[in-house]
C-alpha positions in Angstrom: -1.5 41.1 -45.6 -1.9 44.0 -43.2 1.0 45.0 -41.0 0.6 45.2 -37.3 0.3 48.5 -35.6 2.8 49.2 -32.8 1.8 51.5 -30.0 4.2 53.4 -27.9 4.6 52.6 -24.2 3.2 56.1 -23.3 0.1 55.5 -25.5 -0.6 52.2 -23.8 -0.2 53.8 -20.3 -2.5 56.6 -21.2 -5.1 54.2 -22.6 -5.0 52.1 -19.4 -5.3 55.2 -17.3 -8.3 56.4 -19.2 -10.0 53.0 -19.3 -9.6 52.6 -15.6 -10.7 56.1 -14.7 -14.1 56.3 -13.0 -16.9 57.1 -15.4 -15.1 55.8 -18.5 -15.7 52.5 -20.2 -13.1 50.4 -22.2 -15.4 50.5 -25.2 -15.7 54.3 -25.1 -11.9 54.8 -24.6 -11.2 52.4 -27.5 -13.6 54.2 -29.8 -12.1 57.6 -28.9 -8.5 56.3 -29.4 -9.3 54.3 -32.5 -8.1 51.0 -31.0 -9.9 47.7 -30.7 -11.7 47.2 -27.3 -10.1 43.8 -26.8 -6.7 45.4 -27.1 -7.5 47.9 -24.4 -8.8 45.1 -22.3 -5.6 43.2 -22.8 -3.5 46.2 -21.7 -5.6 46.8 -18.7 -5.4 43.1 -17.7 -1.6 43.2 -18.0 -1.4 46.4 -16.0 -3.6 45.0 -13.2 -1.5 41.8 -13.1 1.7 43.8 -12.6 3.1 42.9 -16.0 3.3 46.5 -17.1 5.3 49.2 -15.3 2.9 52.2 -15.1 5.5 54.7 -14.1 5.8 57.4 -16.8 9.2 57.5 -18.6 10.1 53.9 -17.6 10.0 50.9 -20.0 6.5 49.4 -20.1 7.8 46.0 -19.2 10.4 45.7 -16.4 13.7 44.0 -17.3 12.8 41.0 -15.2 9.4 40.6 -16.9 11.0 40.8 -20.3 13.6 38.2 -19.3 10.8 35.8 -18.0 8.9 36.1 -21.3 12.1 35.4 -23.3 12.9 32.4 -21.2 9.4 31.0 -21.5 9.6 31.3 -25.3 13.0 29.6 -25.3 11.7 26.8 -23.0 8.7 26.2 -25.3 11.0 25.9 -28.3 13.3 23.5 -26.5 10.3 21.3 -25.4 9.1 21.2 -29.0 12.5 20.2 -30.3 12.7 17.5 -27.6 9.3 16.1 -28.6 10.4 16.0 -32.3 13.6 14.1 -31.3 11.6 11.6 -29.2 9.3 10.9 -32.1 12.3 10.5 -34.5 14.0 8.1 -32.1 10.9 6.0 -31.9 10.6 5.9 -35.7 14.3 4.9 -36.3 14.3 2.4 -33.4 11.5 0.4 -35.2 13.3 0.6 -38.6 15.3 -2.6 -39.3 18.6 -2.0 -41.0 
């Protein structure tokens, strides 16, 4: 199994800057940087949606954005646990002792 590549925040910022510059295409920038075009597209989409902080030297994701993502993951986990417990309750409620 191949390990995932991790790109630095500055690399992502520069890729987005190049991909959104007039006269450049995402495919061309991706080819030049050796990155998949869909990954560049994902970074550009996140930058345009305000999910990425494009100021150099700052963390790519703001603290509030990171917290929102963490809370969403936690909420999804809690919902899954709740659904499992509901199913278990239904199963054991039918079971005669």
